[in-house]
C-alpha positions as CSV (number, residue, x, y, z in Angstrom):
1,M,18.1,309.3,73.9
2,P,18.4,312.5,72.0
3,N,17.3,312.4,68.3
4,N,20.5,314.2,67.2
5,S,24.0,313.4,68.2
6,A,26.6,316.2,68.9
7,D,28.3,315.3,65.7
8,T,25.1,315.7,63.7
9,L,24.2,319.0,65.3
10,L,27.7,320.4,64.7
11,Q,27.7,319.3,61.0
12,S,24.2,320.8,60.6
13,F,25.4,324.1,62.0
14,R,28.4,324.2,59.6
15,N,26.2,323.4,56.7
16,K,23.8,326.2,57.6
17,V,26.7,328.7,57.8
18,T,28.0,327.7,54.4
19,R,24.6,327.9,52.8
20,N,24.0,331.3,54.3
21,M,27.3,332.6,52.9
22,V,26.4,331.3,49.4
23,W,23.0,333.0,49.7
24,A,24.7,336.2,50.7
25,G,27.1,335.9,47.8
26,A,24.1,335.4,45.4
27,I,22.2,338.4,46.7
28,T,25.3,340.6,46.6
29,E,26.2,339.6,43.1
30,L,22.6,340.2,41.8
31,L,22.6,343.7,43.4
32,L,26.0,344.5,41.9
33,A,24.7,343.2,38.5
34,G,21.9,345.7,38.7
35,A,24.3,348.5,39.6
36,Q,26.6,347.7,36.7
37,L,23.6,347.6,34.4
38,W,22.5,351.0,35.6
39,L,26.1,352.4,34.9
40,G,26.0,351.0,31.4
41,N,28.6,348.2,32.0
42,Y,26.6,345.5,30.2
43,M,29.3,342.9,29.9
44,Q,30.3,343.1,33.6
45,S,26.6,343.1,34.5
46,A,26.0,339.9,32.5
47,I,29.0,338.1,34.1
48,I,28.1,339.2,37.6
49,F,24.4,338.3,37.1
50,T,25.3,334.8,35.8
51,A,27.5,334.2,38.9
52,G,24.6,335.4,41.2
53,V,22.2,333.0,39.5
54,V,24.7,330.1,39.9
55,F,25.2,330.9,43.6
56,A,21.5,331.0,44.2
57,A,21.1,327.7,42.4
58,I,23.8,326.1,44.5
59,A,22.3,327.4,47.8
60,Y,18.8,326.3,46.8
61,T,19.8,322.8,45.5
62,F,21.6,322.0,48.7
63,R,19.2,323.8,51.1
64,H,18.6,320.6,53.1
65,G,22.2,319.2,53.1
66,R,25.8,319.9,52.8
67,I,27.2,321.8,49.8
68,P,29.9,319.5,48.2
69,N,33.4,320.8,48.2
70,Y,33.6,321.2,44.4
71,W,30.6,323.6,44.4
72,R,32.2,325.5,47.2
73,L,35.4,325.8,45.1
74,V,33.3,327.0,42.1
75,F,31.8,329.7,44.4
76,M,35.2,330.9,45.5
77,V,36.7,330.8,41.9
78,L,33.8,332.8,40.4
79,L,34.1,335.4,43.1
80,S,37.8,335.6,42.6
81,V,37.4,336.1,38.8
82,I,34.8,338.8,39.3
83,C,37.0,340.5,41.9
84,V,40.1,340.5,39.6
85,M,37.9,341.9,36.8
86,S,36.9,344.7,39.1
87,I,40.5,345.4,40.1
88,R,41.4,345.6,36.4
89,E,38.5,347.9,35.6
90,N,38.3,350.0,38.7
91,G,41.8,349.8,40.4
92,T,41.7,350.6,44.1
93,I,38.0,350.4,44.4
94,G,37.9,346.9,43.1
95,V,40.5,345.8,45.7
96,Y,38.0,346.3,48.5
97,W,36.2,343.1,47.5
98,S,39.3,341.0,47.9
99,Y,39.2,341.3,51.7
100,P,35.7,339.8,52.4
101,L,36.5,337.1,49.8
102,L,39.7,336.2,51.7
103,V,37.8,336.1,55.0
104,A,35.1,333.9,53.4
105,S,37.6,331.3,52.4
106,F,38.2,330.5,56.1
107,F,34.5,329.6,56.5
108,M,34.0,327.7,53.3
109,F,36.5,325.0,54.1
110,R,38.0,323.5,57.3
111,D,41.4,323.4,58.8
112,G,44.3,323.0,56.4
113,Y,42.0,323.3,53.3
114,A,40.8,326.7,54.4
115,I,44.4,327.9,55.0
116,A,45.5,326.5,51.6
117,L,42.6,328.2,49.8
118,A,43.2,331.5,51.6
119,A,46.9,331.4,50.7
120,A,46.1,330.8,47.0
121,I,43.6,333.7,47.1
122,T,46.2,335.9,48.7
123,V,48.8,335.1,46.1
124,F,46.2,335.5,43.3
125,F,45.1,339.0,44.4
126,S,48.6,340.1,45.2
127,I,49.7,339.4,41.7
128,A,46.5,341.1,40.3
129,A,47.1,344.2,42.5
130,L,50.8,344.4,41.4
131,A,49.8,343.9,37.7
132,Y,46.9,346.4,37.5
133,M,47.8,349.0,40.1
134,P,50.7,351.3,40.7
135,L,53.6,349.6,42.5
136,N,53.3,351.6,45.7
137,D,49.6,350.6,46.0
138,G,50.1,347.0,44.8
139,W,52.7,346.0,47.4
140,R,50.6,347.6,50.2
141,I,47.6,345.5,49.1
142,A,49.8,342.4,49.0
143,A,51.1,343.2,52.5
144,T,47.6,343.7,54.0
145,L,46.3,340.6,52.4
146,S,49.2,338.6,53.9
147,V,48.5,340.0,57.3
148,I,44.9,338.9,57.0
149,L,46.1,335.5,55.8
150,A,48.3,335.1,58.9
151,L,45.7,336.2,61.4
152,G,43.0,334.1,59.7
153,S,45.2,331.0,59.8
154,V,45.8,331.5,63.5
155,F,42.1,331.8,63.9
156,V,41.4,328.6,62.0
157,V,43.9,326.6,63.9
158,M,42.7,327.9,67.3
159,L,39.0,327.4,66.3
160,G,39.7,323.9,65.2
161,R,41.3,323.1,68.6
162,M,38.5,324.7,70.5
163,Q,35.9,322.8,68.5
164,K,37.7,319.5,69.2
165,L,37.9,320.3,72.9
166,L,34.2,321.4,73.0
167,H,33.2,318.3,71.2
168,Q,35.1,316.1,73.6
169,L,33.4,317.8,76.5
170,V,30.0,317.3,75.0
171,V,30.4,313.6,74.3
172,T,32.3,312.7,77.5
173,D,30.7,311.9,80.9
174,T,32.4,314.2,83.4
175,L,32.3,311.7,86.3
176,T,33.6,308.5,84.7
177,G,35.4,309.9,81.6
178,L,33.4,307.5,79.4
179,Q,31.4,308.4,76.4
180,N,28.0,309.7,77.2
181,R,24.6,309.3,75.4
182,H,25.3,312.1,72.9
183,R,27.3,309.8,70.6
184,V,25.0,306.7,70.9
185,N,22.9,307.7,68.0
186,S,25.7,308.0,65.5
187,V,27.6,304.9,66.7
188,L,24.5,302.7,66.5
189,S,23.4,304.2,63.2
190,D,26.8,303.3,61.7
191,L,26.4,299.7,63.0
192,I,22.9,299.4,61.6
193,N,24.1,300.6,58.2
194,N,27.0,298.1,58.2
195,F,24.5,295.3,59.2
196,R,22.1,296.2,56.4
197,R,24.9,296.5,53.8
198,Y,27.4,293.8,54.8
199,H,25.2,291.6,57.1
200,R,27.6,292.1,60.0
201,A,26.1,291.1,63.4
202,A,26.2,293.5,66.3
203,S,25.0,293.3,69.9
204,L,24.3,295.6,72.8
205,I,24.8,295.1,76.5
206,M,22.8,297.2,78.9
207,L,23.7,296.9,82.5
208,D,22.6,298.6,85.7
209,L,24.0,298.5,89.3
210,D,21.7,296.6,91.6
211,H,20.3,298.5,94.7
212,F,22.6,301.5,94.0
213,K,20.1,303.8,95.7
214,L,20.7,301.9,98.9
215,I,24.5,302.5,98.5
216,N,23.9,306.2,98.1
217,D,21.5,306.4,101.1
218,K,23.9,304.5,103.3
219,Y,27.3,305.9,102.4
220,G,26.4,309.2,100.6
221,H,26.5,310.3,97.0
222,L,30.2,311.0,97.0
223,F,30.8,307.4,97.9
224,G,28.4,306.4,95.2
225,D,30.3,308.5,92.7
226,Q,33.5,306.6,93.6
227,M,31.8,303.3,92.9
228,L,30.6,304.5,89.5
229,K,34.2,305.6,88.6
230,Q,35.6,302.2,89.7
231,L,32.9,300.4,87.8
232,G,33.7,302.4,84.6
233,R,37.4,301.5,84.9
234,R,36.6,297.8,85.4
235,L,34.2,297.7,82.4
236,K,36.7,299.5,80.2
237,L,39.5,297.1,81.1
238,S,37.3,294.1,80.4
239,L,36.3,295.1,76.8
240,R,37.9,294.4,73.4
241,V,39.6,297.1,71.4
242,N,36.6,297.7,69.1
243,D,33.9,297.6,71.8
244,Q,32.5,301.0,72.9
245,L,31.3,301.9,76.4
246,F,28.8,304.6,77.3
247,R,27.4,305.8,80.6
248,V,23.7,306.5,79.6
249,G,22.1,307.1,83.0
250,G,22.8,307.5,86.7
251,E,24.0,303.9,87.2
252,E,23.2,302.6,83.8
253,F,25.9,301.7,81.2
254,L,25.6,300.7,77.6
255,I,28.2,298.5,75.8
256,V,28.3,298.3,72.0
257,L,29.8,295.1,70.6
258,P,30.5,295.2,66.8
259,E,30.5,292.0,64.8
260,T,29.3,290.0,67.8
261,D,26.3,287.7,67.8
262,I,24.0,287.0,70.7
263,K,25.8,283.9,72.0
264,E,29.2,285.7,72.1
265,A,27.6,288.8,73.6
266,V,26.1,286.7,76.4
267,K,29.6,285.4,77.2
268,V,31.0,288.9,77.3
269,A,28.1,290.0,79.6
270,E,28.6,287.1,81.9
271,K,32.3,287.8,82.2
272,I,31.5,291.4,83.1
273,R,28.9,290.3,85.7
274,Q,31.5,288.2,87.4
275,I,34.2,290.9,87.2
276,V,31.8,293.2,89.1
277,S,30.5,290.7,91.7
278,N,33.6,288.7,92.5
279,T,35.9,291.6,93.6
280,P,34.8,294.2,96.3
281,F,34.9,297.9,95.5
282,D,37.1,300.0,97.8
283,G,35.6,303.4,98.8
284,K,37.2,306.0,101.0
285,D,35.1,305.0,104.0
286,A,34.1,301.4,103.3
287,Q,34.5,298.4,101.1
288,V,31.3,297.1,99.4
289,R,30.3,294.3,97.1
290,L,28.3,295.3,94.1
291,T,26.3,293.4,91.5
292,V,24.8,294.2,88.1
293,S,21.8,293.2,86.2
294,V,22.5,292.8,82.5
295,G,20.4,292.7,79.3
296,V,21.8,291.6,75.9
297,A,20.3,292.2,72.5
298,Q,21.5,291.4,69.0
299,L,20.5,293.8,66.2
300,R,17.6,292.6,64.1
301,A,17.1,293.6,60.5
302,E,14.0,295.7,60.9
303,Q,15.2,297.6,64.0
304,T,16.1,301.3,64.4
305,W,18.8,302.2,66.9
306,A,16.1,303.3,69.4
307,E,14.3,300.0,69.1
308,W,17.5,298.1,69.5
309,I,18.3,299.9,72.7
310,N,14.7,299.3,73.9
311,T,15.1,295.6,73.3
312,A,18.3,295.5,75.4
313,D,16.6,297.5,78.1
314,T,13.7,295.1,78.1
315,A,16.1,292.2,78.7
316,L,17.7,294.2,81.5
317,L,14.3,294.7,83.2
318,E,13.8,290.9,82.9
319,A,17.1,290.3,84.7
320,K,16.0,292.6,87.5
321,R,12.6,290.9,87.7
322,K,14.2,287.5,88.0
323,G,16.3,288.5,91.1
324,R,19.1,290.7,89.8
325,D,22.9,289.8,89.5
326,Q,22.3,287.9,86.2
327,V,22.3,288.1,82.5
328,C,19.2,287.9,80.3
329,A,19.3,287.7,76.5
330,A,16.6,289.6,74.5
331,E,16.0,286.7,72.1
332,H,13.7,285.3,74.7
333,Y,11.8,288.5,75.4
334,S,9.6,290.9,73.5
335,A,9.9,294.7,73.9
336,E,6.2,295.2,74.8
């Protein structure tokens, strides 16, 4: 199993982008503070230097995690105030800073929040431009900011949809349409947290098709793929609403049963075993009967998600050792 889920990796990437933007803002503000000091604008230099120090402190404090939304908002507000101050003092030259700031708003927040912040910044700077610049220049600034807002909003919406599609592709098994192993980490970690906090039982079912290699050798891999698809559909139809099903290997499947103790999980596993073995599977060229070996494990207080899976896998191996087409519960076996 991978150490990081797709969700974790994506969130880590977003956090890194945000931190780098805050660091960039800090460095830019400190350089500008030095320039204003050299020009003799001591008040502006002090304000900009203070903002740069605040940005650096934010980026450093949250260097290993996610910057909270309120600090992101502080970052954007301070930059906006400094930009308006520059427009008031320098006119057209100060307006140039409003454009990167508007673009940055689309990266600091997600989806509708980013669009709302960008819209607020557009209105804010449009008013500032009309107030401190000649009318002919002010309305042009307002118009160009509005165009960037519209294009950026389209970008945010399209990017959000693409990310959802990409995420779905990453966490979905292309053959069966089931969840794949990329989401196992986060799902099991959540159940472990619930168990430790609320003492809610949870169990795993690990199952494997018996003698599947012989099926592939006799009928071909395309036939074997048909069997895996049918098995996935049968398993999905047999589970409860809150249960989760994963394909974690070639012919190996993992079922997560929230709020289920070992006795109830064994009943579910036995029901699944009978569903598989009692009804033949229809392929394009032949009809075959399949069986599964099943291991069941209830979460124990001291276990990590990897140890929990290993316990279920040990029970599965015991089911195979005893002759296959049966259910074994991990409470009787150690993961040695």
